N, C-alpha and C positions, 0 to 999 in steps of 0.2 A: 450372777447378782447384778442389781442395778448400781451404777456408779456414775458420778459426774466427773468427767475427764477434761483436763485442760489440754487443748490441742495446739494452741499457739498463745504467745503472750499478747495481752491487749486488754480490751474492755470486758465487761461481764459476758458479752456474747461469745467469748472465746471458749466457754464451756460447752460440752455436749453430753447429754444423757445417753448412756449406752449399757449393753449387757456384756459382762465380763465373767470369766471363770471365778468361782469362789476360791479364795486362797486356802492353802494348807499349812497348818502349824508344824514347824520343825522342832528339834530339840530345844527345850527351854522356852517355848513360845505358847501363847494361847490364841485361839481363834475366837473373836468376839462378834456377836450379832449386834451391830450398832443400832441403838434405839434413838440416840440424839447426838448431834454435834452442835457447833456454834460458829459464829463469824467473828474474826479478829482483824485488826488492821494488818497484821502480818499476812493474812490470807489474800487480801487484795494487793498487797505489795508483791507477793509471789506471783499472782496472776498477771499483773501489769508488766512484769519482767525486771523487777529490782534485783533479783538474784539468779540471772540466767545460767550461770556456770554451776549452780548448785541444784538446779531442778531440770533434769533431762525430760524432754517432752516426747510423747504425751505423758501426762502425769495425773495421778489422783492426789489432790491437795487436801488441806483441812487439818486442824491442830487440836481437836478436842474429841474425846470419845466417852460416852456413857452407854453401857449396854450389858449384855448377858453372855457369859462364857458358853460357847457352843461346843468347843472341843479343845483338848490340851495335847501338846506334843510330848514326846519322851522326856522324862526327867522333871516334869512340872509337878511340884508338890504343894505349892501355895494355893492353887485354885482347882476347882472341879467344875464340870458342866453344870450350868444353872446358877452359878455365882453372879451377882450383880457387881459390876466393876466400873471404874472410871480411871482415866489417864490422859496424858498428852502424848501422842505419837512422837517418835524420835524425829526432830525437826531436820529437814534436809537429808534424811536417811531412809528412803523407802516411801511406799504409798501412804497417803494421809487418810482422813476420816470421812471424806465425801463419798461414802459407799455403804452398802448394806452389811458388809463384813470387813473386819480388819484384823490383822495378825500383829501381835506385839510381844516383845520379850517380857517374861513374867516379872523382871526386876523393876519395870517402870509402871506396873499396874497395881492399883489399890482397890480395896473393897469399898464399893460405893456407900456413902452414909445412907442409912435406911430412911432418914427423915427427908431426904431430897428426892424429888422426882428426877427422871432421866434428863428432862429438859434443864432443870436447875443444875444438876451435876455437870452436864456438858458445858454449862455456861461459866463454870468455875475452874476447870482443870488448868488451862493455860494462864488465865489472868490471876488465879489464886496462887499458883506456883511462882509467877512473876512477882507479885506483890510480896510474898513471903521472902523470896530471895533478895529483893530490893531492900525491904525495911528491916528484916531480922538478920539475914546473913551478911549483907554488905554494909548497910548503914548502921547496924547495931543499935537501933532505936530502943531507948530504955524508958521505964516508968518515970514520969515526971518531966520528960523532955517535951519539946514541941516540934510539930512537923507541918509543913505546907504541902498539901497534895494538889498538884495542878490537874484540872479536869476531873473533879470529884463526882460527876454524874456519869462518867464513862465506864467502860468495861473494867479496866484495871483500877481506875480511880475509886469507884464505889466499893470495891473490895478493900483497897488500901485504907480508906477511912475506917472501915470496921476493924481491920487488923490493928491499926494504930490505936484505936480506942480500946481494944482488948489488951494491948500492951500496957495501957495506962498513960498514954501521951495526950497532950493537948493538941487538938487537930484543927488546922486552918485549911480551907479549900477554896479554890476558884471555880465558880459556876455562874451560869446565868441566873438572874433573879427568879425566873420561872422554876428553877430547880432548887431554890432555897429549902423548901420544906422537905424535899427528898433527901438532900444532903444532911439536913438536921436530923432526920429520922435515922440515918446511918450512924450518927454519932459525932458529926462535925460541930466544933465549938464556935468557930469564927467563920462566917460566910462572906466571901468577897465576890462581888459582881464585877468580873473583869471587863465587861462592856462599859461600865460607868466609873470604875475606880482603878488606879494603878495598884497592882498587888504589893509592890514594894512599900509604897506609902502606907497601905492598910496594915501590913505586917508590923512595920516599925511603930505605927500608932498604937496598935493593940499590945505590943510588947514593951512599950516605953522606950523604944529605940534599941532594945537588946537584940532583936531578931530571933529567928527560929533555929533550932538545932539541926533540923534535916529538911531539905527540899526534895520532893519526889516529882520528877519531871516525866509526865506522860504525854506531853503536848509537842515539844520541840520548838523550833523557831528561836526566838531570842531568850528562852527561859534559861539556857545554859549560861549565857553571858551576863544576864541580869540577876540571876538567883543569888550570887554572892552578896548583892546589896541587901538582900533580905535575911542573910545568915547571921547567926551569932558567931563569936570567936570559936574556932575549932569545929565549925559546922561541917555538915556533909551534904553533898548533892548526889542524888542517885537518878540516873536517866535510863529510860528504856527506848529512847528514840534515836534513830540514825542522825548523824551530823551531816546535813546537806551541804554545808559550806564551812570553811574554817572560821573559828570564833576566837576572839581575844578574851582569855579568862584571867587577865591580870588582876582584876578586882578580887579574885580568890586569894591572892597572895597575902593581902592585908588582913584577911580573916583566918589565915592558916587553915584554909578549907581543904577538904579532900573531895575528889570526884570519883564516882563509880559508874561504870557503864555495864548494864546487865543484859545479857542474852540468856534467858532462863535455861537451866539444864533439867532433864527429866529424871526423876527417881521417886520411889514409893514413899520415902521419908517425908517429903513436903506434903504429899497427899494425906498422910497419917496425921500430920500436925494440923492441917486444915480440918480434917474430920473431927479432931478433938475440940476445936473451936465451935464447929457446927453443933456437936453434941451438947456443948455448954450454952448454946443459944447466943453466941457472940458473933456469928458469921452466917449470912444467908445471901446467896446471889440473887440479883433481881433480873428477871427475864422481861425485857421491854417489848419484844416482838417475836413471833414464831412464824417460820416459813417451812415449806416442804423441801425435800431433797431436790426435786425438779425446779423449784423456785429459788435455788441458791443464787443464780444470777441477779434476781431482783433484790435479794438480801444484800449482795455485794454493792449494788448500785445505791441502795439506801444508806448503808454504813458510810460509803465514800462521800455522800452528798453533805454539804454544809447544812447545819441546822436540821439534822435528820429527825429530830424529835424523839430519839430513842434514849431512854434511861437504862443504864446497865448494859445487858447483852442482847444481841439478836440470836435466838436459838433456832436450830433446825431439827424438826421431827422426822426421823428416818423411818422408824416403825411407829405407826399410830398407836396411841394408848389403848391397851386392851388386846393388842395383837400378840 
């Protein structure tokens, strides 16, 4: 099979396209012909060496799969060859999705929603599961509450807006003015141009000084230390971003705020919940750009670059449509 292998930690040039043996499914596993994958910030963090102890080299990386079951191992009852499936491979536990075939435990695999293309489905598995775990499981966002989504035009952010809207929350988001219409189309109620206005001032103005119930941090930087200033009493901050340096969170004490740090876990249940939203027309991933398997280094370089012009996700077509 063709696969993109990471041979050393560094820039996008650290990948090499190579031919490797096709994997074999063991008991409880399925072998999937990968039709599409996608690019996430986690992917370039792994590539540049942020988690060297967890990624033995050489390695096949990548964290999204949409494809078709090719073969099932002993004891597999949930899937049969020919089933269209989607899932996030176990993170830091074996080969990833930058390859023509992938083996996964049946417990993390879901039936792909029929209304999504493989490119769309692969653009949702990791970010969708992350947004679900952040807003539903950890923050416990409820109907009638308010939420500030940092980075609403990004991969996780554009899904989080739709999810919060489906829950029945009032949605605030920070985006560039050029992305206002995009964020509004996803269901955002209040749009904040972070290049022109301080988001804390905007939130307090729009809420009459009350603040929002939940802040979802997809950006990092000073959003952890400053987010309590935008919170209501008993508010919650949920972050999916590594803390690069110690931060003083004393402002959270006065709000009786809680902090949640999320590193998403893989299971079929979250995929099924996302599928239900898709079937009801409340969730749809946006594919902002498409690259081939061989051009993944270019996709990495683009996602890493500031002002990359991508809304939603960068998807990777592994098997061309119609193949």
